[in-house]
N, C-alpha and C positions, 0 to 999 in steps of 0.2 A: 344319802349317806355323806357325812362330813369327811373330806379328805384329810389324811394325816399331814401335818406340817413339819418340815425339818428345818432346823437352824444350821446354817453353814456360812462359809465365806471363801473367797478366792484363795486366801493365804492357806487355810486349812487344806484345801484341795490340791494346791500346786506349789506352795512356797517352801523353801528350806533355808534356815538361818544357822550357819555353822559357827558355833562358839567353842572356846577352849575345852570346856568340860560338859557341854550339852548341845543338843540340837533343838532349835526353836521353830515354831510354826509361823511366827510373825515378829515384827518389830514395832507394832502399833502401841502407842501409850495413850492412856485416857484416864480421866477421873470418874469414879462411880462410887456413890455413897461416901464421899470424902477420902477415898483411897485411890492412889495411882495404880493402875492395872495395865495389863498387856504383856508383851514379850512372852507369849504362850509357849510353855516348854513341851516338847515332844518326848525327848529322851535325855537321860543322864548318861554320860560316857565315863567309863572307868579306865580301861586300858586298851580297848580295841575299837576300831571304827564300826559303826552300825552297818548292817546289810540292807539291801532293798526291802527284804521281808520285815526287818525291824522297823523301817520307816512306815510301811503300810500298816503294820500292827499298831504303831503309836498313833497314827492318824485316826484309825478306827476307835481307839480308846478315848482320844480327845473328843472326837465327834459325839460319842455316847455321853460323855460328861457334860458337854454343851447342851444336849437335849434335856438333861436332868438339872441344868443350872448348878452343877456341882464343881465346875472348874473356876477357881478364883481369878485366874488370869483373864478369862473371857466373859464373865458375867457382866452384863451392862454394856458390852461393846457395841458401838454404833455401826460397825462394819458387818455385823451378823445380819443375814437376810433369811427370810422364810421362803421355802420352796415346797411344792407338792411332790417333787421327785427326789428320792433319796440319792445324794451324790455318789458317784463311783469313786471310791478312795483306793489309791494304789501308791506306788513309789515314784510316779512320774513327777518331774520338776519343771515348772514353767518359769519360776523365778528362784535364782540361787543367790544367797548372800553369804559372803565369807568374812567372818569376824573371828578367826581362829586363834588369835592371841590378844593380849591386852598390854603390849609393850608400846610405849609412846615416848616421844622426845619433847612433848609439851605437857603442861599441867593446867588445862583450861578450868576456870573457876566455876563453869556451869557443868563440868563433866564429873565423873565419879571413878572410883577405883575399879569399877567393872571394866573400864576402857583403858586405864593406864596402870593397873595393879601389877603388871609383870607376869601374868599367867601365860603359860605356853601350852600348846596342844598336848593332850594326854594320848594322842593317837597320831598315826601318820596321815596327815590331811591330804598330801599329794596322792597317796595310794587310794584314799577314800574317794577323792574326786575322780581319779582315773577309773576306779571300779564303777562309779556312777555313769561315767561316759561310756565305758565299754559295754555296760549292761543296758544302754540306750535310755536311761532315765532322764538324760538331758537332751534328748532328740527334739523336744518341743520347747526347749529353753532358748530364749533369744537375748537374755541379758543376765550378766553376773555382776552383782554389786559387792564391792569390797569396802568393809568398814574396819573398825579396830577397837583398840590400838591403831597405831599408824601402820597400815598394811605394807608399805614399801620397806619397812625395817626388817621384815622377816626374810631370811635367806631363801625361802622357798617361793617367794612372790613370783619371780620370773618363771620358775619351774612349773608352778600351777597354771599360770597364764598360758604357757606353751602346751601343757598337757591338755587343757580344755580345748585349745585351738586345734590340737592334733586329733583328738578322739571324738569330740562332740560336734555339734552343728558349727561348721566353719565360719558361719556368718554371725555367731554370737559376739556381741560387743560387751565390753567391760566398763562399768561405771565405778570409778575409784574415788572414795572419799579420803583424800590425802591432805595433810597440812602443808605440803610443798616446802617444808623446811630444808629438805635435801632434794637435789635434782636426781631423777631416776631414769636410767637409760632404757629400761624395759617399757616404761610409759612412753618415752620418745619413740621407740620402735613401733609400738602398737598405734600411736597417734598417726604415724606416717602411713600405716595401712588402713586407717579409718576404723579401727576396732576397739578404741578406748575413749572414754570421756572421763574427765576429772572434775570433782567439786572440791573447792578449797574455801574454808571459812577464814576470813581475815579479821573481821570484828573490831577493827580499830583504824584510825588514821594517823596515829602518832605512836612512836616506840614506847612511850611510857604507858599508854593505855593498852597497847598490845601485850606488854609484860604483865600488867594488872589482870587482863582478861585471859591471856593464853599462857602465862607463866614464865616466858623467857623473852629476851629482847632479840627476836628473829624476824621482825617485820620486813626489814630490807631484803633478807634472803628469800622470804616468801614471794615478795613482789618480783624479784629478779628471776626466780624460777618460773613463776607464772608468765612472765614476759617471754622466756625461752619456749615454753610449751605453746603459748599463744601464737608465736611466729609460725609454728607448724600448722595449726588449725584452730583458730580462735573460736569457731562455732562449737567445738567440743570441750570448751573450758567454761565452767560455771564458778563465779566468784560469789561467795555467800557472806552475808552480814547478819550475825545472830545478835539481836538486841538483848542487852542486860541492863542492870541499874548502873553500870560503870561506863557505858559507851554510847549513850543516847543523846548526849549534848550536841547542839548544832555545830559547834566548832570542830568536834571530833568527826562528824559526818562530812563536813566540808573538806577536812584534811584527807579523809578516805577517798573522796571523789577526785581530789587533786592528785593523789598518788596513782589512782587508776588511769588518769590521763597521762601523768608523767611516765608511766611504764607502758603506755600505748595499749591499753586493755579495753578500749572502747567497744570493740566488736565481740567481746565475750558475753556470756549470759550472766545476769545478775539475779540472785535469789535473796529476798529479804525474809529473815526468819526470826525466831524468838526462842529463848531458853525454854525447852519443853516442860521444865519443872514448874513453870509459872501457870497456875490454873487460870488466873484471870489476867486480862490485858488492861493495864491502867491507861487512861486517856492520854497521859503525858507521853507514854511510849507510842501509842497510836499516832499522835501528832508527829513524833520524831520519825516514825516509819513513813508517814506521808511526806515529810520534809526530805528524807533521803530519796524516796521515789521521784520527787520533783527535781532534786538536784541532778540525779542521774539523767533524767529526761532532758533537762535544760542543757546538759553537756553532750547532747546527741548520742547518749547511750540508750538504745531503743529496746533492747531485749531485757526487760526488767519484769520480774514477777514475784508475787507474794506466796508464802507457804499457805497451804489450804486453810489451816485454822486461823491464820491472820485475815485472809480474805473473807472467811465466814464471819469473823468478828466485826469487820467493817460493815458487812451487810446487815448486822444486827444492832447497830447503834440506835439509841433512842433520840428523840427530837432535840433534846437539850445538848446531847453530845454532838449531834450533827451540826447544830448551830455554832457550838464552840469550835469545832474543827474547821468550819467554813470561815469563821472570823480569823482563826490562826493562819489559814492558807492565804486569806486576803492580805494579811500583813506582809506576807512574802511574795505577793503578786503571783500566787500559784493556784488560784481558784479553778483554773482550767483542768487541774488534776482530777477533780470530781466530774465524772462523765455526765453530760446533760442529755436526757432522753428526748427532749423537745428538739434538740439540734440533730441528734443521730437518727432518730425516727425508725430506721431500718437497719437491723443488726444480725450478724451471724454469731451464735455462741458455739465455739469449737471445743467440744468436750462435754459430754452429757453425763457427768458423774455427780458426786456428792456436792462439789462446789456449785455447779450449775443449779442443782436442785435447791440448795440453800438460798442462793441470791435471787432466784426467780420467785421463791416463796416469800422471802422476807423483805426485799428492798422496795423502796418507793420507785426506783428506776423502772422496775418491771410492771408497776401499776400504771405507769405513764406512757412508756414507749408504745408506738403504734403497731410495730411489727418486728418479729424476730424469728430466725430459723435456728434449729438445733442440729448440729452435725457431730458425728463421732466416727473414728476410724475402726472401732470395735464392731466387727460384722454381726456379732450377736445382738447388738443394740439397734442396728439399722432396721427400720420398719416398726420398731416398738414406739411407745409414746411416753412422753414426760409432760405432765400438765396439759394433756390433750394435744400436744405438739408432736408430730411424727419426727423421729430422729432420722436424718437423711445422710446419704453418703457424702464425704468431703469433696468428691469430684464436682458436686453441685456449685461450688464456689468459683469454679474455673472461669465461667463466662458472665459473672455478675459483678456489680461494682459496690456491693454492700460492705460496710465496715465489719471487721472480724475481731472478736474479743476471745482470747484463749483462756479457758477455765480449767487449766490443769497445771499442777505444780510438778509432778513427777515426770511428765512427758512434754514439758513446755518446749524444750529445744527441738525435739522431734517434730512436734506440731508446727512450730515456726518454720522449720526447714521444708515441711510438706506443703505449707501454704506458698512458699516461694517457688517450689517445684511446679505447683498447679497454676500459679498466676504470673510467674516470671519475676516478681519483686515482692517487697513487703509493704507497699504503700497503703494497703487497705487494713493492715493490722493496727489496732489501737490499743493503748494501755492506759490505765488510770484506775480510779476508785469508783466502784459501783456501790451506792449507798441508798 
């Protein structure tokens, strides 16, 4: 008898994205049949906050639509997985994202009115979060993500932070996507107790380009505030550079790195990203991404990582593109940025997710390298196999001297810190391009 297969994903089962007038199941965006999809909606909100029962019912409805390929948001999504067991759907939340207004003090040219249009919540978000906490829906949640609009502009920002801290898991940390135009005391307070991380897109090295890309001449203020936050705990600060057609030139990237040094931000995390609206990555942008990666590394900025879709794009280059990229890097004496499997020979891949799967399947690197291990902190993956390699516990790296490559964008900083906790330093962590 053939077992029934169910299509599901981790977001459907445990994520909640709180918007001004709706609740979403995810924030994934992807192209399928020429159309951008994702941001799967669970509930439309009119004038009152949904209950736990409403969330459960909405998840069940979305699940049924996915099985029948009737949900336009989800059809063709690469994050859907098949399972023989029907998932248990309830109101429990393992990942909470709060984007409850679209008020912003910048006008980024890659953004849209969805995030700066001035919409405010049609319901009491503080009360909603409080009820979720009191009803134990957040008991298994270990991270709250704040998006926007600019989250710190809302008067309830501090109140919601403190409500979650009071009623939910006290070890929950908050990841806040803030533009850092304004300094925020609540962020400072939670940085001091180790329960907040911030990500700020700078996207420029000069004031003129900052205004062109981000809409206002506020680059100096952003760097000043990042410097203040970094003095408290630089390991919890991620500085992001989103590539567009306006900010990819080499002189702009050089100025960006110089500013990072000027404001003493070398020990922060650096995320290289791309305007998500671009379906394809032009080779000229990939060259610039590689150049920025090289510049940061050259200036002793070690914690640099690529967004998952960029890393996957590098792993899928054809031979002509690879040769052109190598020639470009050679002109900058940066050829070492491309990792050489004949030199490394023995490697640990930390993070057995989609990125690892893609680069192992598609790159020449993994056709040549003699040996590699796969480790992951997700206990449900340990003991399972990926390409006939057993996924093992991260503790295995403690007493060996193998090089370690991190294949995770969302948890890069946590993995980096865990490696240091296990080994005492970061000497074995390598970064670069696997092609």
